[in-house]
FIDRENMAR-646028 format. One line per 3 residues: their letters; for each residue x, y, z of N, C-alpha, C. Coordinates in nm, 3 decimals, m for minus. Layout:
% FIDRENMAR-646028
A = X:Y:Z:X:Y:Z:X:Y:Z ~ ...
% end
This chain:
% FIDRENMAR-646028
XXX = 6.235:8.888:2.797:6.221:8.883:2.942:6.307:8.772:3.000 ~ 6.299:8.656:2.933:6.379:8.544:2.980:6.527:8.573:2.963 ~ 6.559:8.646:2.853:6.700:8.680:2.827:6.754:8.772:2.936
XXX = 6.676:8.871:2.977:6.718:8.963:3.083:6.735:8.888:3.217 ~ 6.640:8.797:3.243:6.648:8.718:3.369:6.774:8.633:3.371 ~ 6.808:8.572:3.254:6.928:8.488:3.244:7.053:8.571:3.266
XXX = 7.056:8.693:3.209:7.172:8.779:3.227:7.188:8.820:3.375 ~ 7.075:8.847:3.437:7.078:8.884:3.579:7.133:8.771:3.665 ~ 7.091:8.646:3.635:7.138:8.530:3.710:7.288:8.509:3.688
XXX = 7.333:8.535:3.566:7.476:8.521:3.536:7.557:8.621:3.618 ~ 7.506:8.747:3.625:7.576:8.849:3.701:7.582:8.814:3.849 ~ 7.471:8.762:3.902:7.467:8.721:4.043:7.565:8.608:4.068
XXX = 7.569:8.512:3.976:7.660:8.398:3.991:7.806:8.443:3.987 ~ 7.836:8.536:3.896:7.973:8.586:3.885:8.013:8.661:4.012 ~ 7.919:8.740:4.064:7.948:8.814:4.188:7.974:8.718:4.303
XXX = 7.892:8.610:4.309:7.911:8.510:4.414:8.045:8.442:4.402 ~ 8.084:8.408:4.280:8.214:8.343:4.258:8.328:8.435:4.297 ~ 8.312:8.564:4.265:8.416:8.661:4.299:8.434:8.672:4.450
XXX = 8.322:8.682:4.522:8.329:8.690:4.667:8.390:8.564:4.726 ~ 8.351:8.449:4.674:8.407:8.322:4.722:8.557:8.316:4.697 ~ 8.598:8.365:4.580:8.740:8.364:4.547:8.820:8.454:4.639
XXX = 8.764:8.572:4.669:8.833:8.663:4.760:8.845:8.603:4.900 ~ 8.739:8.535:4.945:8.743:8.471:5.077:8.845:8.359:5.079 ~ 8.851:8.284:4.969:8.945:8.172:4.962:9.089:8.221:4.959
XXX = 9.113:8.342:4.906:9.248:8.396:4.894:9.291:8.471:5.020 ~ 9.208:8.481:5.120:9.242:8.553:5.243:9.359:8.485:5.314 ~ 9.457:8.564:5.354:9.576:8.509:5.421:9.594:8.575:5.557
XXX = 9.671:8.511:5.642:9.703:8.564:5.774:9.849:8.606:5.777 ~ 9.873:8.727:5.821:10.010:8.779:5.832:10.055:8.772:5.977 ~ 10.172:8.718:6.002:10.228:8.705:6.136:10.350:8.795:6.149
XXX = 10.352:8.876:6.251:10.467:8.964:6.276:10.520:8.938:6.416 ~ 10.648:8.914:6.427:10.710:8.897:6.559:10.743:9.034:6.617 ~ 10.706:9.053:6.744:10.731:9.181:6.810:10.803:9.156:6.942
XXX = 10.861:9.260:6.996:10.928:9.251:7.126:10.825:9.217:7.233 ~ 10.859:9.125:7.322:10.764:9.082:7.425:10.732:9.193:7.524 ~ 10.816:9.297:7.530:10.790:9.409:7.619:10.705:9.518:7.554
XXX = 10.675:9.503:7.425:10.594:9.604:7.357:10.448:9.592:7.399 ~ 10.377:9.704:7.391:10.236:9.707:7.431:10.149:9.671:7.312 ~ 10.074:9.562:7.323:9.982:9.518:7.218:9.843:9.501:7.281
XXX = 9.768:9.610:7.287:9.636:9.609:7.350:9.530:9.605:7.241 ~ 9.485:9.485:7.204:9.394:9.469:7.091:9.247:9.475:7.132 ~ 9.211:9.405:7.239:9.071:9.394:7.277:9.032:9.484:7.393
XXX = 9.131:9.535:7.465:9.102:9.612:7.585:9.091:9.527:7.708 ~ 9.104:9.394:7.692:9.101:9.304:7.807:9.235:9.304:7.879 ~ 9.236:9.245:7.998:9.360:9.226:8.074:9.458:9.146:7.988
XXX = 9.584:9.191:7.981:9.680:9.123:7.897:9.817:9.114:7.964 ~ 9.917:9.066:7.890:10.049:9.046:7.947:10.114:9.176:7.993 ~ 10.086:9.286:7.923:10.142:9.415:7.963:10.087:9.458:8.098
XXX = 9.956:9.442:8.118:9.895:9.475:8.246:9.958:9.393:8.359 ~ 9.971:9.262:8.335:10.027:9.173:8.436:10.169:9.214:8.472 ~ 10.250:9.242:8.372:10.390:9.275:8.394:10.406:9.409:8.467
XXX = 10.333:9.511:8.423:10.347:9.643:8.483:10.292:9.647:8.625 ~ 10.176:9.583:8.647:10.117:9.584:8.780:10.206:9.510:8.880 ~ 10.255:9.394:8.842:10.341:9.317:8.932:10.468:9.393:8.966
XXX = 10.529:9.457:8.866:10.653:9.532:8.888:10.631:9.648:8.984 ~ 10.526:9.724:8.962:10.501:9.842:9.046:10.458:9.806:9.187 ~ 10.380:9.698:9.200:10.334:9.660:9.334:10.446:9.597:9.415
XXX = 10.534:9.521:9.352:10.648:9.464:9.424:10.744:9.576:9.465 ~ 10.765:9.674:9.378:10.847:9.789:9.414:10.790:9.860:9.536 ~ 10.658:9.873:9.542:10.593:9.940:9.654:10.606:9.859:9.783
XXX = 10.581:9.727:9.776:10.585:9.646:9.898:10.726:9.640:9.957 ~ 10.828:9.640:9.870:10.966:9.633:9.919:11.017:9.768:9.966 ~ 10.943:9.874:9.939:10.983:10.008:9.979:10.926:10.050:10.113
XXX = 10.842:9.965:10.171:10.774:10.001:10.296:10.851:9.955:10.420 ~ 10.811:10.008:10.535:10.887:9.993:10.659:10.894:9.850:10.711 ~ 10.793:9.765:10.680:10.790:9.630:10.734:10.916:9.552:10.701
XXX = 10.975:9.576:10.582:11.090:9.501:10.537:11.214:9.532:10.620 ~ 11.246:9.661:10.635:11.364:9.698:10.714:11.345:9.662:10.861 ~ 11.221:9.673:10.910:11.193:9.634:11.049:11.225:9.488:11.071
XXX = 11.181:9.402:10.979:11.208:9.258:10.991:11.357:9.230:10.979 ~ 11.424:9.291:10.884:11.566:9.266:10.863:11.648:9.307:10.984 ~ 11.612:9.419:11.047:11.684:9.465:11.167:11.658:9.372:11.285
XXX = 11.534:9.331:11.304:11.498:9.247:11.418:11.554:9.105:11.407 ~ 11.562:9.049:11.286:11.600:8.910:11.268:11.738:8.892:11.204 ~ 11.794:8.997:11.151:11.926:8.988:11.089:11.930:8.907:10.961
XXX = 11.818:8.897:10.895:11.811:8.822:10.769:11.691:8.870:10.688 ~ 11.687:8.827:10.563:11.572:8.862:10.478:11.451:8.776:10.512 ~ 11.331:8.831:10.502:11.211:8.751:10.528:11.187:8.647:10.419
XXX = 11.118:8.540:10.455:11.080:8.436:10.360:10.935:8.460:10.319 ~ 10.910:8.471:10.189:10.777:8.507:10.138:10.724:8.397:10.047 ~ 10.594:8.381:10.048:10.526:8.291:9.955:10.405:8.365:9.899
XXX = 10.375:8.343:9.771:10.256:8.402:9.709:10.142:8.303:9.719 ~ 10.033:8.344:9.782:9.916:8.259:9.793:9.821:8.280:9.676 ~ 9.694:8.274:9.703:9.593:8.286:9.598:9.574:8.432:9.556
XXX = 9.559:8.452:9.426:9.514:8.581:9.372:9.384:8.551:9.299 ~ 9.274:8.593:9.358:9.142:8.557:9.304:9.099:8.652:9.192 ~ 9.042:8.593:9.089:8.988:8.671:8.979:8.839:8.694:9.004
XXX = 8.805:8.815:9.046:8.665:8.851:9.071:8.614:8.945:8.962 ~ 8.684:8.948:8.850:8.648:9.038:8.740:8.537:8.978:8.654 ~ 8.498:9.053:8.550:8.395:9.009:8.457:8.452:8.928:8.341
XXX = 8.582:8.909:8.337:8.642:8.840:8.224:8.737:8.731:8.273 ~ 8.772:8.642:8.181:8.868:8.537:8.217:9.008:8.596:8.226 ~ 9.072:8.579:8.341:9.210:8.625:8.360:9.291:8.508:8.414
XXX = 9.400:8.478:8.347:9.489:8.371:8.393:9.574:8.426:8.507 ~ 9.528:8.409:8.630:9.600:8.465:8.744:9.734:8.395:8.767 ~ 9.751:8.274:8.709:9.877:8.203:8.727:9.994:8.282:8.666
XXX = 9.970:8.346:8.551:10.077:8.425:8.491:10.106:8.549:8.574 ~ 10.003:8.608:8.634:10.022:8.724:8.720:10.101:8.685:8.844 ~ 10.068:8.570:8.903:10.142:8.522:9.020:10.288:8.496:8.982
XXX = 10.311:8.439:8.865:10.448:8.413:8.819:10.525:8.544:8.804 ~ 10.459:8.649:8.755:10.524:8.780:8.744:10.559:8.834:8.882 ~ 10.469:8.819:8.978:10.496:8.863:9.115:10.615:8.788:9.174
XXX = 10.615:8.657:9.155:10.724:8.574:9.208:10.859:8.617:9.148 ~ 10.860:8.640:9.018:10.984:8.679:8.951:11.038:8.810:9.006 ~ 10.949:8.908:9.021:10.991:9.038:9.071:11.044:9.028:9.214
XXX = 10.978:8.948:9.297:11.021:8.933:9.437:11.156:8.863:9.446 ~ 11.171:8.754:9.373:11.297:8.677:9.378:11.413:8.761:9.326 ~ 11.393:8.828:9.212:11.501:8.905:9.151:11.538:9.030:9.229
XXX = 11.453:9.071:9.322:11.484:9.190:9.403:11.602:9.166:9.497 ~ 11.620:9.041:9.539:11.726:9.010:9.634:11.696:9.054:9.775 ~ 11.576:9.104:9.799:11.538:9.155:9.931:11.464:9.051:10.015
XXX = 11.415:8.946:9.952:11.341:8.844:10.025:11.385:8.705:9.979 ~ 11.366:8.607:10.067:11.381:8.467:10.028:11.244:8.419:9.981 ~ 11.244:8.316:9.898:11.118:8.273:9.840:11.106:8.122:9.847
XXX = 10.987:8.073:9.881:10.965:7.929:9.890:10.857:7.886:9.791 ~ 10.856:7.756:9.762:10.763:7.701:9.664:10.619:7.711:9.712 ~ 10.528:7.716:9.617:10.385:7.721:9.649:10.339:7.585:9.702
XXX = 10.215:7.581:9.751:10.162:7.457:9.808:10.156:7.346:9.703 ~ 10.118:7.382:9.579:10.112:7.283:9.471:10.252:7.231:9.437 ~ 10.348:7.323:9.431:10.485:7.283:9.402:10.543:7.199:9.514
XXX = 10.509:7.232:9.637:10.561:7.156:9.751:10.513:7.011:9.748 ~ 10.389:6.990:9.703:10.337:6.854:9.695:10.420:6.768:9.602 ~ 10.456:6.822:9.486:10.538:6.748:9.390:10.678:6.723:9.446
XXX = 10.733:6.824:9.515:10.867:6.810:9.573:10.867:6.705:9.684 ~ 10.762:6.702:9.765:10.755:6.604:9.873:10.743:6.462:9.819 ~ 10.673:6.447:9.708:10.666:6.315:9.645:10.805:6.270:9.599
XXX = 10.883:6.366:9.548:11.019:6.334:9.505:11.105:6.293:9.624 ~ 11.091:6.364:9.737:11.168:6.328:9.856:11.131:6.187:9.905 ~ 11.001:6.158:9.901:10.956:6.025:9.943:11.017:5.918:9.854
XXX = 11.023:5.946:9.724:11.083:5.851:9.630:11.233:5.837:9.657 ~ 11.299:5.948:9.688:11.442:5.943:9.719:11.471:5.860:9.843 ~ 11.382:5.869:9.943:11.405:5.796:10.067:11.407:5.645:10.046
XXX = 11.342:5.600:9.938:11.337:5.456:9.910:11.438:5.414:9.803 ~ 11.471:5.505:9.712:11.549:5.464:9.595:11.686:5.531:9.579 ~ 11.706:5.647:9.640:11.834:5.717:9.624:11.935:5.669:9.728
XXX = 12.063:5.681:9.695:12.168:5.642:9.790:12.165:5.736:9.910 ~ 12.212:5.688:10.022:12.203:5.763:10.148:12.268:5.900:10.137 ~ 12.380:5.908:10.070:12.452:6.035:10.060:12.386:6.139:9.972
XXX = 12.291:6.098:9.890:12.228:6.192:9.797:12.082:6.220:9.831 ~ 12.031:6.157:9.936:11.890:6.178:9.974:11.869:6.317:10.033 ~ 11.756:6.378:9.999:11.709:6.500:10.066:11.593:6.459:10.156
XXX = 11.617:6.462:10.285:11.519:6.408:10.380:11.408:6.507:10.409 ~ 11.295:6.456:10.456:11.182:6.541:10.495:11.213:6.613:10.625 ~ 11.141:6.722:10.649:11.156:6.795:10.774:11.261:6.904:10.770
XXX = 11.314:6.933:10.652:11.417:7.036:10.641:11.369:7.157:10.560 ~ 11.240:7.166:10.539:11.187:7.275:10.456:11.200:7.410:10.526 ~ 11.211:7.515:10.445:11.217:7.651:10.495:11.075:7.706:10.503
XXX = 11.034:7.744:10.623:10.898:7.796:10.641:10.888:7.942:10.603 ~ 10.774:7.979:10.548:10.752:8.118:10.507:10.717:8.205:10.627 ~ 10.762:8.330:10.623:10.727:8.428:10.727:10.606:8.511:10.687
XXX = 10.590:8.533:10.555:10.482:8.618:10.507:10.417:8.556:10.384 ~ 10.286:8.582:10.368:10.214:8.536:10.248:10.151:8.657:10.179 ~ 10.170:8.660:10.046:10.110:8.765:9.965:9.984:8.711:9.899
XXX = 9.871:8.776:9.925:9.743:8.736:9.868:9.677:8.855:9.800 ~ 9.578:8.827:9.714:9.512:8.939:9.650:9.392:8.901:9.566 ~ 9.341:9.000:9.495:9.225:8.980:9.407:9.223:9.087:9.299
XXX = 9.157:9.051:9.188:9.141:9.143:9.075:8.993:9.166:9.052 ~ 8.951:9.293:9.053:8.812:9.330:9.032:8.800:9.419:8.909 ~ 8.682:9.422:8.849:8.657:9.511:8.736:8.525:9.583:8.751
XXX = 8.519:9.701:8.690:8.395:9.777:8.678:8.383:9.820:8.531 ~ 8.267:9.795:8.469:8.245:9.833:8.330:8.143:9.946:8.324 ~ 8.166:10.038:8.232:8.068:10.143:8.206:8.061:10.163:8.055
XXX = 7.943:10.199:8.005:7.925:10.207:7.860:7.820:10.312:7.825 ~ 7.851:10.389:7.723:7.756:10.487:7.671:7.778:10.500:7.521 ~ 7.678:10.463:7.442:7.685:10.465:7.295:7.807:10.386:7.247
XXX = 7.902:10.454:7.180:8.016:10.384:7.122:8.140:10.385:7.212 ~ 8.125:10.428:7.336:8.238:10.437:7.428:8.219:10.344:7.546 ~ 8.321:10.263:7.573:8.320:10.173:7.688:8.440:10.206:7.777
XXX = 8.420:10.192:7.906:8.529:10.212:8.002:8.546:10.085:8.083 ~ 8.670:10.033:8.084:8.703:9.917:8.166:8.795:9.964:8.279 ~ 8.753:9.934:8.400:8.828:9.979:8.517:8.871:9.855:8.596
XXX = 9.001:9.837:8.609:9.056:9.724:8.685:9.112:9.774:8.817 ~ 9.083:9.701:8.923:9.142:9.731:9.054:9.208:9.605:9.109 ~ 9.338:9.614:9.133:9.414:9.500:9.183:9.455:9.531:9.327
XXX = 9.413:9.448:9.420:9.445:9.465:9.562:9.531:9.348:9.609 ~ 9.644:9.379:9.671:9.732:9.278:9.729:9.755:9.308:9.875 ~ 9.767:9.202:9.955:9.789:9.216:10.098:9.902:9.122:10.141
XXX = 9.997:9.173:10.221:10.104:9.091:10.276:10.072:9.063:10.422 ~ 10.065:8.934:10.456:10.020:8.892:10.589:10.133:8.820:10.663 ~ 10.154:8.858:10.788:10.252:8.791:10.875:10.192:8.657:10.918
XXX = 10.256:8.546:10.881:10.201:8.413:10.910:10.209:8.378:11.059 ~ 10.288:8.451:11.135:10.299:8.422:11.278:10.175:8.465:11.354 ~ 10.121:8.582:11.321:10.009:8.635:11.398:9.896:8.692:11.312
XXX = 9.901:8.668:11.180:9.798:8.713:11.086:9.788:8.864:11.071 ~ 9.891:8.938:11.112:9.890:9.083:11.093:9.909:9.118:10.945 ~ 9.835:9.218:10.900:9.855:9.271:10.766:9.963:9.379:10.775
XXX = 10.079:9.351:10.715:10.190:9.445:10.727:10.199:9.538:10.606 ~ 10.128:9.507:10.500:10.127:9.594:10.381:10.001:9.566:10.301 ~ 9.939:9.672:10.253:9.823:9.662:10.163:9.851:9.751:10.043
XXX = 9.851:9.690:9.925:9.879:9.766:9.803:9.763:9.762:9.707 ~ 9.753:9.866:9.626:9.644:9.875:9.530:9.693:9.941:9.401 ~ 9.654:9.885:9.290:9.686:9.941:9.159:9.559:9.945:9.075
XXX = 9.539:10.056:9.005:9.420:10.074:8.923:9.459:10.096:8.778 ~ 9.380:10.037:8.689:9.399:10.055:8.545:9.264:10.095:8.485 ~ 9.265:10.198:8.403:9.142:10.240:8.335:9.168:10.242:8.185
XXX = 9.082:10.172:8.109:9.094:10.166:7.964:8.966:10.219:7.900 ~ 8.983:10.306:7.800:8.870:10.359:7.726:8.868:10.297:7.587 ~ 8.758:10.233:7.552:8.743:10.168:7.421:8.637:10.243:7.341
XXX = 8.675:10.290:7.225:8.582:10.362:7.138:8.565:10.284:7.009 ~ 8.440:10.260:6.972:8.409:10.187:6.849:8.315:10.270:6.764 ~ 8.321:10.246:6.636:8.234:10.320:6.545:8.274:10.294:6.400
XXX = 8.185:10.316:6.307:8.208:10.286:6.167:8.327:10.365:6.111 ~ 8.343:10.492:6.155:8.442:10.577:6.092:8.558:10.609:6.187 ~ 8.576:10.534:6.295:8.685:10.559:6.387:8.811:10.490:6.338
% end
């Protein structure tokens, strides 16, 4: 009886050592992929969503009548600034990267002029103040010469979740609004929707 018990304990110990050894030998493989490739691992908002939504919404806003109307009336491109994009979803979303994607698409379009955000302007104004005291007269950039924005782009990201057994649905709705800073008129309202279906299960 004692002999059988000892053999059983030896087998258990060997199995434990084997499992420990396999865990200790576990390695991580890293593969470099194209940054434009779609890598949707968790079903959460990701870089592909940010890039595609910003591209399509900027294409839409620049295709509407407000732009040509402004260009004809003023003989120049409008000056735009991106304001707050609020994350009202159920998950953490870095809206700063989404705003950066919007800014890039707008600037590269060549259809609008673009000015720094309020946070960026604060840093720039500190630099101008420093220049006024320390830089030579010929190289100073004086205050009061900033380019004012004509329009502000604002928005929000919302989500709706639905779930039944092993299937989950994530629904994202991104709303953006372009506002005339002179009179607060909304000159464009855009919306983009994303729906993701996540299926989990032992044999999927």
